[in-house]
C-alpha positions in Angstrom: 51.8 -12.1 -34.0 51.5 -15.8 -33.3 48.4 -18.4 -33.7 48.6 -20.5 -31.0 46.3 -23.6 -30.1 45.3 -23.7 -26.2 43.3 -26.2 -23.7 39.8 -25.2 -23.1 41.1 -23.2 -20.1 44.6 -22.0 -20.6 43.3 -20.8 -24.0 42.4 -17.6 -21.9 45.1 -17.4 -19.4 48.4 -19.1 -20.3 50.7 -16.2 -21.7 54.1 -16.3 -23.7 56.4 -13.6 -22.5 57.5 -12.9 -25.8 54.1 -12.5 -27.4 52.0 -11.0 -24.5 52.5 -7.4 -25.0 50.6 -7.4 -28.0 47.3 -8.5 -29.2 47.3 -12.4 -29.6 44.5 -13.6 -32.5 43.9 -17.1 -31.5 42.2 -19.8 -33.9 40.4 -21.9 -31.1 39.8 -25.9 -31.7 36.3 -25.5 -31.7 36.1 -23.5 -35.2 37.1 -20.4 -36.9 36.2 -18.0 -34.2 39.0 -15.6 -33.3 40.2 -14.0 -30.0 42.0 -10.9 -29.5 43.8 -10.6 -26.1 46.0 -8.7 -24.1 47.6 -9.9 -21.0 50.1 -7.3 -20.0 53.1 -9.6 -19.2 55.7 -7.6 -20.9 57.5 -3.9 -20.5 57.3 -3.9 -24.5 54.2 -1.8 -26.3 54.4 -3.5 -29.5 50.9 -2.8 -30.8 49.3 -0.4 -28.1 49.9 3.5 -27.5 50.1 4.0 -23.8 48.8 7.1 -22.5 48.5 9.0 -19.0 49.8 7.6 -16.0 50.3 3.7 -15.8 51.9 1.4 -14.0 53.0 -2.0 -15.2 54.5 -5.3 -14.1 52.1 -5.1 -11.1 50.9 -8.3 -9.1 47.8 -9.7 -11.1 45.6 -12.4 -10.0 47.5 -15.2 -8.5 47.9 -18.3 -6.5 46.8 -19.5 -4.0 43.9 -17.2 -4.5 43.3 -18.1 -7.9 45.1 -21.7 -8.4 44.7 -21.8 -12.1 46.8 -18.6 -12.7 50.6 -18.2 -13.3 52.5 -17.7 -10.3 54.0 -14.3 -11.7 51.1 -13.3 -13.5 51.3 -9.7 -13.9 48.8 -6.8 -14.9 48.8 -3.0 -15.4 47.7 -0.1 -13.3 45.5 2.6 -14.6 45.0 5.8 -12.3 41.9 7.3 -14.2 42.2 10.7 -15.3 42.5 9.6 -19.0 45.1 6.7 -18.7 44.7 4.4 -21.2 45.9 2.0 -24.2 44.9 3.1 -27.5 44.7 0.4 -30.4 44.6 1.0 -34.0 41.8 -0.8 -36.1 43.7 -2.3 -39.2 40.7 -1.0 -41.2 37.5 -2.3 -42.7 36.4 -5.8 -41.6 38.9 -6.2 -39.1 38.8 -8.4 -36.0 36.9 -5.4 -33.9 34.0 -4.7 -36.3 30.8 -6.6 -35.5 27.5 -6.4 -37.1 24.1 -7.9 -37.1 24.5 -11.6 -36.6 27.8 -11.5 -35.4 28.7 -12.9 -31.9 30.7 -11.2 -29.4 32.3 -11.9 -25.9 34.3 -9.7 -23.9 36.1 -10.3 -20.8 38.8 -8.9 -18.6 40.0 -9.5 -15.0 39.8 -6.3 -13.1 40.7 -4.9 -9.5 38.7 -1.7 -9.3 39.9 0.6 -6.3 37.4 3.3 -6.6 34.1 4.3 -8.3 31.4 6.4 -7.4 27.8 5.3 -7.4 26.6 5.8 -11.1 29.8 6.3 -12.6 30.7 4.4 -15.6 34.4 3.4 -15.8 35.5 1.9 -19.4 37.1 -1.4 -19.7 37.6 -2.0 -23.3 35.7 -0.5 -26.1 35.8 0.9 -29.9 34.7 4.1 -30.9 33.7 7.3 -28.7 37.1 8.4 -28.5 36.1 12.0 -30.0 38.4 11.5 -33.0 37.7 14.5 -34.9 37.5 11.9 -37.7 34.5 10.3 -36.5 31.1 11.1 -35.0 31.2 11.6 -31.3 28.2 8.9 -31.3 30.1 6.0 -32.6 30.2 3.5 -29.7 30.8 0.6 -31.6 30.6 -1.6 -28.5 32.0 -1.2 -24.8 32.5 -3.4 -21.9 32.2 -1.1 -18.4 31.8 -1.3 -14.9 29.3 1.1 -13.4 29.2 2.3 -9.4 26.1 1.7 -7.9 24.9 2.3 -4.6 26.3 0.8 -1.3 30.0 0.8 -3.1 28.6 -1.9 -5.6 29.9 -2.4 -9.2 27.8 -3.3 -12.0 28.7 -4.6 -15.3 27.6 -2.8 -18.4 27.5 -2.8 -21.7 26.7 0.2 -24.2 26.9 0.6 -28.1 25.0 2.7 -30.6 22.7 1.6 -33.2 21.7 3.2 -36.8 18.0 2.9 -37.2 17.0 2.5 -40.9 16.4 6.2 -41.4 19.9 6.9 -40.2 19.5 8.2 -36.8 21.4 7.0 -34.1 20.2 5.7 -31.1 21.8 4.4 -27.7 21.4 1.1 -26.2 22.2 0.5 -22.7 22.4 -2.9 -20.6 23.6 -3.1 -16.7 23.6 -6.4 -15.0 21.5 -7.1 -12.1 24.2 -8.8 -10.1 27.3 -7.0 -8.7 30.5 -7.1 -6.7 31.5 -5.4 -3.9 34.0 -2.0 -5.1 37.9 -2.3 -3.7 37.0 -6.1 -2.9 40.0 -7.7 -4.9 40.4 -9.3 -8.3 37.1 -10.4 -10.3 36.5 -11.9 -13.6 33.9 -10.3 -15.8 32.6 -10.9 -19.1 29.8 -10.4 -21.4 28.3 -11.8 -24.5 26.2 -10.5 -27.5 24.7 -11.2 -31.0 24.0 -8.0 -32.4 20.6 -7.8 -33.5 19.0 -10.0 -31.0 18.6 -8.2 -27.7 17.5 -11.4 -25.8 21.0 -12.9 -26.5 22.4 -10.5 -23.9 24.2 -12.1 -21.1 26.6 -11.3 -18.4 29.0 -12.8 -15.8 30.8 -11.6 -13.1 33.2 -14.5 -11.2 31.9 -17.3 -13.5 28.4 -16.6 -12.5 25.7 -15.5 -14.9 23.8 -12.8 -14.6 20.5 -11.1 -16.4 20.1 -7.3 -16.6 17.8 -4.1 -17.9 18.3 -2.3 -20.8 17.6 1.5 -21.0 18.1 4.5 -22.5 16.3 3.6 -26.3 16.1 0.0 -24.7 16.8 -3.2 -26.9 17.3 -3.0 -30.6 17.2 -5.4 -33.9 18.9 -2.4 -35.4 22.5 -2.9 -36.5 25.3 -1.1 -34.2 27.4 1.3 -35.7 30.7 0.0 -37.5 33.4 1.7 -38.4 37.5 2.2 -38.2 37.9 4.2 -35.0 40.3 2.7 -32.3 39.7 0.2 -29.6 40.7 2.0 -26.3 41.5 -0.1 -22.7 40.9 2.1 -19.6 39.1 5.3 -20.6 37.0 6.8 -23.7 35.7 10.4 -24.8 39.1 12.0 -25.3 40.2 10.5 -21.9 37.3 11.7 -19.4 38.0 11.6 -15.7 34.2 10.2 -15.6 34.8 7.2 -17.9 38.3 6.1 -16.7 39.1 3.2 -15.1 40.9 3.5 -11.4 42.6 0.2 -10.6 44.4 -3.0 -12.4 43.4 -4.8 -15.5 44.5 -8.1 -16.8 43.8 -10.6 -19.5 41.6 -8.3 -21.5 40.2 -10.3 -24.2 37.4 -10.0 -27.6 36.0 -13.0 -28.7 34.2 -13.4 -32.0 31.5 -15.7 -30.7 29.2 -16.0 -27.7 30.1 -18.0 -24.8 27.9 -20.2 -22.9 27.4 -20.2 -19.0 29.8 -23.2 -19.1 32.6 -21.9 -20.8 32.5 -19.0 -18.8 32.3 -20.9 -15.6 35.4 -22.9 -16.8 37.4 -19.6 -16.8 37.4 -18.7 -13.5 38.5 -20.2 -10.1 39.1 -18.6 -6.9 39.9 -20.6 -3.7 37.0 -19.2 -1.8 34.6 -19.0 -4.5 32.6 -16.3 -6.3 32.3 -12.9 -4.3 29.1 -11.9 -6.3 26.4 -9.9 -4.7 23.5 -11.7 -6.7 19.9 -10.2 -7.5 17.1 -11.1 -5.3 15.7 -14.4 -6.3 12.1 -14.6 -7.8 10.7 -15.7 -4.7 7.6 -14.5 -3.0 8.8 -12.2 0.1 8.4 -13.8 3.9 6.8 -11.1 5.8 6.1 -13.5 8.7 2.9 -13.6 10.5 0.1 -11.1 9.3 -2.8 -9.8 11.3 -5.9 -12.2 10.4 -8.5 -10.5 8.1 -6.2 -7.5 7.5 -3.7 -6.1 4.9 -0.6 -5.4 5.9 1.1 -2.5 4.0 5.0 -2.0 4.6 7.0 0.6 3.2 10.5 0.3 3.0 12.6 3.8 1.6 15.9 4.2 0.2 15.5 1.8 -2.9 19.2 1.7 -4.6 16.8 2.0 -8.5 13.5 2.3 -9.1 13.8 -0.2 -12.4 14.8 -3.3 -11.2 14.5 -5.2 -7.7 16.9 -4.7 -5.3 20.0 -7.0 -4.8 19.7 -9.4 -1.5 22.1 -6.6 0.1 20.3 -3.6 -1.0 17.3 -4.6 0.4 16.1 -1.7 2.7 14.9 -2.1 6.3 11.2 -1.5 6.9 10.3 2.3 8.0 6.6 2.4 8.4 3.6 0.0 8.2 0.2 0.1 8.7 -2.8 -2.1 8.4 -6.1 -2.0 5.9 -8.9 -4.3 4.7 -8.4 -4.0 1.0 -5.7 -4.5 -1.8 -6.2 -0.7 -2.5 -3.6 2.3 -1.9 -4.4 5.6 -2.6 -1.4 7.4 -1.4 2.0 6.9 1.2 1.5 8.1 4.6 3.0 11.7 5.0 6.5 11.8 6.5 7.5 14.2 9.2 10.8 15.4 10.9 11.7 15.2 14.4 10.0 19.2 15.0 7.1 17.7 13.2 7.7 19.6 9.8 6.8 17.9 6.9 9.3 16.4 5.1 9.6 13.7 2.4 10.0 10.0 1.6 13.7 9.0 0.8 12.8 7.3 -2.6 12.4 5.4 -4.3 10.3 3.5 -1.9 9.5 -0.2 -1.8 6.1 -0.6 -0.9 4.5 -4.0 -0.1 0.8 -5.3 0.5 0.2 -8.3 1.8 -2.4 -10.6 3.2 -3.7 -14.1 3.9 -7.0 -14.2 1.2 -9.9 -17.0 1.0 -9.8 -17.2 -2.9 -11.9 -19.8 -5.3 -10.2 -22.8 -6.8 -9.6 -23.1 -10.2 -8.4 -21.1 -12.5 -8.5 -17.4 -11.6 -7.6 -13.9 -13.4 -6.1 -11.4 -11.7 -5.5 -7.7 -12.4 -3.1 -5.3 -11.0 -3.0 -1.4 -11.3 0.3 0.6 -10.7 2.0 3.4 -11.7 5.5 2.0 -12.1 7.6 -1.5 -11.3 5.2 -3.8 -9.6 4.9 -7.9 -9.0 2.2 -9.8 -7.6 2.7 -13.2 -5.8 0.0 -15.4 -4.8 0.9 -18.7 -3.1 4.4 -18.5 -3.6 3.9 -17.9 -7.5 4.7 -15.0 -9.5 1.5 -13.9 -11.4 2.2 -10.7 -13.0 4.7 -8.0 -13.5 4.6 -4.5 -14.6 7.6 -2.2 -16.1 9.5 0.5 -14.5 7.9 3.8 -14.6 9.1 6.2 -17.7 11.7 8.5 -16.3 10.3 11.3 -18.4 7.3 12.2 -16.0 4.3 14.4 -17.4 5.2 18.2 -17.6 2.1 19.9 -19.0 3.3 19.6 -22.4 2.1 16.1 -23.1 -0.4 15.1 -25.8 -3.9 14.6 -23.6 -3.9 11.0 -22.9 -7.4 9.5 -23.5 -9.4 7.5 -20.8 -8.4 4.5 -20.9 -11.2 1.5 -21.4 -12.0 -0.6 -18.3 -11.4 -4.5 -18.9 -15.5 -5.1 -18.5 -18.1 -2.6 -19.4 -19.2 -0.4 -16.0 -15.6 -0.8 -14.2 -13.5 1.7 -12.8 -10.9 2.8 -15.0 -7.6 3.2 -14.3 -5.7 6.6 -13.2 -3.9 8.4 -16.0 0.0 6.9 -16.7 -1.0 3.9 -14.7 -0.3 0.2 -15.9 -3.2 -2.5 -16.0 -1.5 -5.9 -16.0 -3.4 -9.2 -15.9 -2.2 -12.8 -14.8 -3.7 -16.1 -14.3 -3.3 -18.8 -11.3 -4.9 -22.6 -10.9 -5.6 -22.6 -7.4 -6.3 -26.2 -6.0 -9.0 -27.2 -3.6 -8.3 -26.1 -0.2 -10.3 -24.7 2.8 -7.5 -22.2 4.0 -6.0 -19.2 2.9 -3.8 -18.1 0.4 -1.1 -15.8 1.1 -1.0 -12.7 -1.6 1.8 -10.0 -2.1 2.0 -7.2 -4.3 5.5 -5.5 -4.1 5.4 -2.0 -5.8 8.3 0.8 -6.3 7.1 4.5 -5.7 9.1 7.4 -6.7 12.6 7.6 -8.5 14.3 9.7 -11.0 12.3 12.7 -12.1 9.3 10.9 -10.6 7.3 11.9 -7.6 7.0 10.0 -5.0 3.5 8.8 -4.9 1.6 6.1 -5.8 -1.7 7.1 -7.7 -4.3 4.4 -7.0 -2.9 1.1 -6.7 -5.1 -2.4 -6.4 -5.3 -6.0 -6.8 -8.4 -7.2 -8.1 -10.0 -10.8 -9.2 -12.1 -11.6 -11.9 -15.7 -12.5 -11.0 -16.9 -15.8 -11.6 -19.0 -15.2 -14.4 -16.2 -13.1 -16.2 -18.0 -10.2 -16.5 -16.2 -7.6 -13.6 -13.4 -7.7 -11.4 -13.4 -7.1 -7.7 -10.6 -5.7 -5.6 -9.5 -8.2 -2.9 -10.0 -7.9 0.9 -8.2 -9.5 3.6 -9.2 -13.3 5.1 -12.8 -14.1 4.1 -14.3 -10.5 3.9 -16.4 -9.8 0.6 -14.3 -8.6 -2.1 -14.9 -4.8 -3.0 -16.2 -4.4 -6.5 -14.3 -2.4 -8.9 -16.7 0.3 -9.7 -16.8 3.9 -8.8 -20.0 3.7 -6.9 -18.3 1.0 -4.3 -14.6 2.0 -4.5 -15.0 5.9 -4.2 -16.4 5.7 -0.4 -14.2 3.0 0.5 -11.2 5.9 -0.6 -12.9 8.6 0.9 -12.9 6.3 4.5 -9.1 5.6 3.7 -8.2 9.3 3.3 -9.9 10.2 6.4 -7.8 7.2 8.3 -4.5 8.4 6.5 -5.2 12.4 7.4 -5.9 11.3 11.2 -2.6 9.0 11.1 -1.0 12.2 9.5 -2.3 14.5 12.1 -1.5 12.0 15.0 2.2 11.4 14.1 2.8 15.0 13.0 1.7 16.2 17.0 4.1 13.0 17.9 6.8 14.6 16.5 6.1 18.3 17.4 5.6 17.5 21.0 9.7 16.9 20.9 9.6 21.1 20.7 7.0 21.7 23.4 9.3 22.8 26.2 10.8 25.3 23.7 7.5 26.7 22.7 6.1 26.7 26.2 9.4 29.0 27.1 8.6 31.2 24.0 5.0 31.4 25.2 6.1 32.6 28.8 8.5 35.4 27.4 6.0 36.6 25.2 3.2 36.6 28.1 5.6 38.2 30.3 6.6 40.8 27.5 2.7 41.3 27.0 2.7 41.8 30.8 5.5 44.7 30.6 3.9 46.7 27.9 0.3 46.7 28.2 -1.5 47.6 24.8 -2.7 51.3 24.4 -6.4 52.0 24.9 -8.3 53.5 22.4 -8.6 57.2 23.0 -12.4 57.4 22.5 -15.1 55.1 22.7 -16.5 52.9 19.2 -14.5 50.7 17.5 -11.0 50.6 18.2 -9.3 50.4 14.5 -11.7 53.8 13.8 -10.9 55.6 17.5 -6.9 55.3 16.5 -7.3 56.4 13.0 -9.4 59.4 14.1 -7.1 60.3 16.5 -4.1 60.2 14.1 -5.9 62.3 11.8 -6.1 65.0 14.8 -2.5 64.8 15.7 -1.5 65.2 12.0 -4.0 68.0 11.8 -2.9 69.6 15.3 0.7 68.9 14.2 0.6 70.8 10.9 1.6 74.0 12.6 4.6 75.1 10.5 4.0 78.1 8.0 3.5 76.4 4.9 6.5 78.6 3.5 8.9 77.0 5.7 7.6 73.8 5.4 7.7 74.0 1.5 11.2 75.3 1.2 12.3 72.1 3.5 10.4 69.7 1.1 11.6 71.4 -1.7 15.2 72.4 -1.2 16.6 70.5 1.7 14.7 67.0 1.9 15.5 65.9 -1.7 19.3 66.5 -1.6 19.2 64.4 2.0 17.5 61.9 0.0 19.3 61.7 -3.3 22.7 61.8 -1.7 22.6 60.4 1.7 19.5 58.0 2.5 21.0 55.3 0.3 23.8 54.6 2.8 22.6 56.6 5.9 18.6 55.9 5.5 17.9 52.6 3.7 21.5 51.2 5.1 23.0 52.7 8.7 26.9 52.6 7.5 29.0 53.7 10.5 25.8 53.9 12.8 24.8 56.8 11.2 21.1 57.7 9.7 20.0 60.6 8.2 16.5 60.0 7.6 14.9 61.7 10.7 16.1 64.8 12.7 16.4 63.1 16.2 19.1 60.5 14.1 21.0 63.3 12.5 21.4 65.2 16.0 22.4 62.1 17.9 25.2 61.3 14.9 26.9 57.7 14.7 29.3 55.5 15.9 31.7 58.4 16.3 29.0 60.3 18.5 29.9 63.2 16.4 26.5 65.1 15.8 25.8 65.5 12.1 23.8 68.6 12.4 24.4 71.3 15.3 21.3 73.6 14.9 22.3 77.4 14.5 26.0 76.1 13.9 27.2 75.1 10.4 30.9 75.1 11.1 30.1 72.9 14.1 28.0 70.4 11.9 29.7 67.0 10.9 27.4 67.2 7.7 28.9 70.4 6.1 32.2 69.7 7.3 32.1 66.3 5.2 30.6 67.8 2.2 33.2 70.8 1.8 36.4 68.6 2.6 38.7 67.8 0.0 40.1 64.5 1.8 38.8 61.7 -0.6 38.8 59.5 2.7 36.1 62.1 4.2 34.4 63.7 1.7 30.8 62.9 1.4 28.9 61.6 -1.0 32.1 59.4 -1.5 31.5 58.7 -4.9 30.1 60.7 -7.7 30.6 64.3 -8.1 30.5 66.8 -5.0 27.6 68.9 -4.1 27.1 72.0 -5.8 27.9 74.9 -4.1 24.1 75.9 -4.1 22.8 72.8 -2.7 25.5 73.5 0.2 24.3 76.9 0.6 21.3 75.5 1.4 22.1 73.0 3.8 24.3 75.5 5.9 21.3 78.1 5.6 18.7 75.3 7.0 21.3 74.3 9.9 21.7 78.1 10.6 18.2 78.7 10.8 17.5 75.8 13.4 17.5 72.9 11.2 13.9 72.3 11.4 12.3 68.9 9.8 8.5 70.1 9.3 6.3 67.0 8.1 4.4 67.8 4.9 1.5 70.0 5.6 -1.8 68.3 6.1 -5.0 69.5 4.5 -8.2 69.1 6.3 -9.9 68.0 2.7 -7.6 65.4 2.4 -8.6 63.6 5.7 -11.7 63.9 5.7 -14.1 60.7 6.0 -15.6 59.3 3.4 -19.5 59.3 3.6 -20.7 56.0 4.7 -21.4 53.7 1.8 -24.8 51.5 1.9 -25.4 48.4 3.3 -25.7 46.7 0.2 -22.2 48.3 -1.2 -20.8 47.3 1.9 -22.2 43.8 1.6 -20.6 43.5 -1.8 -17.6 45.0 -1.1 -16.7 43.2 2.0 -17.3 39.8 0.6 -15.2 40.3 -2.5 -12.3 41.7 -0.2 -12.3 38.7 2.5 -13.6 35.4 0.7 -13.3 36.8 -3.0 -16.8 35.7 -3.9 -20.2 37.7 -4.0 -22.8 36.5 -1.2 -25.4 34.1 -1.6 -29.2 35.5 -2.1 -29.8 34.2 1.4 -26.8 35.6 2.9 -27.4 38.9 1.2 -31.3 38.8 2.5 -30.2 38.1 6.1 -28.0 40.8 6.3 -29.9 43.6 4.6 -32.8 42.4 6.7 -30.8 42.6 10.3 -31.2 46.2 11.9 -28.6 45.7 14.5 -26.2 48.6 14.8 -22.9 46.5 14.9 -23.8 43.9 12.2 -21.3 45.1 10.0 -18.6 44.3 12.6 -20.3 41.0 13.2 -20.1 40.2 9.4 -16.7 41.1 9.2 -15.5 38.6 11.9 -17.6 36.0 10.7 -15.9 36.2 7.3 -12.4 36.5 8.8 -13.6 33.0 10.7 -14.3 31.4 7.9 -10.7 30.2 7.3 -11.3 27.9 3.9 -12.8 30.8 2.1 -10.4 33.3 3.3 -7.5 30.9 2.7 -8.9 30.2 -0.9 -9.5 34.0 -1.7 -5.3 34.8 -0.5 -4.1 31.7 -2.1 -4.8 33.7 -5.7 -2.8 36.4 -4.3 0.1 34.6 -2.8 0.3 32.3 -6.4 0.4 35.5 -7.9 3.2 37.0 -5.7 5.5 34.0 -6.2 4.8 33.0 -9.8 7.6 31.8 -11.5 9.8 34.1 -14.1 10.6 31.6 -16.9 13.6 33.5 -17.5 14.9 33.2 -14.2 13.7 29.4 -13.0 16.3 27.6 -11.3 15.2 24.2 -10.4 18.1 23.5 -8.1 17.3 26.4 -5.8 13.4 25.2 -5.6 12.5 28.3 -3.6 9.1 28.8 -4.2 7.9 25.1 -5.2 7.2 23.7 -1.9 5.1 26.7 -0.9 3.2 26.8 -3.9 2.5 23.0 -3.5 1.8 23.8 0.3 -0.9 26.4 -1.0 
């Protein structure tokens, strides 16, 4: 190893061929801060241990695209699947060890070939190698690229901290800016001072980017420090999911935090940076909005729920509606092309915007949302909320107490809603001010629901809040008495809108259903319904006729019927019905005399009454051929059972129904009116009648009052449906031992109920 002194720019990029294969510890002219750098310009590998499929001496970033780099600069290609370089840690307090108060800058040139959305690919890291000598959770530090939707890659940083109680916590930071995957060479870097989360900074192609901490969030706890290896290109024992695929060059670890100016000097591209920047914090321009109306715009398919989209990620408008107030109880329903209920593609970006007459001077505003939101007034950002917690309530949480309203008597915010305040100084003006609320609904482990969203302004006396209204309309007091009637009207409007949208979509199937209805009408015409055999209610008439037919048909001698039911039918049920009753193997059924006489696909009758030797059933049960014998598995039929079958066929193979006893089909006495009333109410609507309903029925002397009451209760859709819901929910109840969330089989139906 050799210590060299380089100019500010070439300190990073100039490479001596005889030294480049190893790690170069560099003492800069600006102090004792040290740099360890790998430049991949030689076939030799004196310091690292290569693993997996690595292709060396590939063209790195070179002129003319990168004019400040060497024309013969080379890089290495890592093909994923654990391909990596391993560098041993020298021991305690090495150049790779960082703790609270230490500055760190990681940088590299990368050319990413492929990266899936959500996939973290490691560039350089220490720890988490799954070396058995160390904990699996020992991520000292790491520089990663994380796949994002729309073919983007974000800069990522991950480390594990040690809390005072000794527990380990994960801290992950992902950049807001990104670059296109498979778009050539990019310079990436990040800087951090451990113990100070606010110092986190990233750069892509020399441009700075902010980012978002997640998992256990920012921390002041020190990181894990041990003697595990430094790896370039992979992690976790060579996990394919965490392996880099592409080219890497000039990987460096600096023991100091670089500034924007220092990083900017380390990158130069002929056509400038190729970065997808985060959306500027500017109030969105929604164009002209209808006077005295609040525009509510919906845009589905955001790439993430915990941050605002980049410029290229902004989804197109999906739907919109108009309202009077900055108040939103829910999203409109979504339907597919057939008018069947579908769902929004989460996360959904929602914007409420209007031109509002606001009082002048210093004003205080309130926003209530469940998830990420921000309020703009007259071009200025007034208030922001945080992203929704990824772990949504599951019924096992502690009961959340009711929130305290901002002033006595005001409506409290919904459960798990955020309430944030902001102030603005409004100059004197006779015009209107543009107000825009942006919010996100849905996301990982979140329902695509808004809850009760609102924007309110504090009253002049500072004692209350009122929900903003469009134009010069009077504001809506933030009280239950004022808000609930408006919410009821909004729900009615949304329901009517949903019904209109559903009917419009369902109209695309009108031709199909007209054809089906025509076919059904033709079938009904060709097959007229049977006429009741006698006067009276049709159901009673059919039941009476059925009973009489059963009694008349029960002419078989009790001895013959008993012999069949006891000796023959059990054999057929046990040995034959499984394949030739419940199923129809070979086209054969043996669960009725008519089916047995007809035979199966072979057209050979299974039973020939009076001739057992010609009956296929007897031939099969007596066969010794394993391809023909029945039943095909298990023990053959005992000789006594075969003899019983032969005797039955010899005597005509009669198949008598079980004898019907007249005592068993005798009608029960008609119950009293009061008993009938109680039973019919409980059967149909699940609740007893009211005193008024009972009195009306009992005082009625009409002979058809029972029939009319049944029809009346069945026509009560709401009551009948409520009663049926309990039965269906019981039938569809989840078995905790069989739950498989991915199947999602009964959930939608239970939600519909």
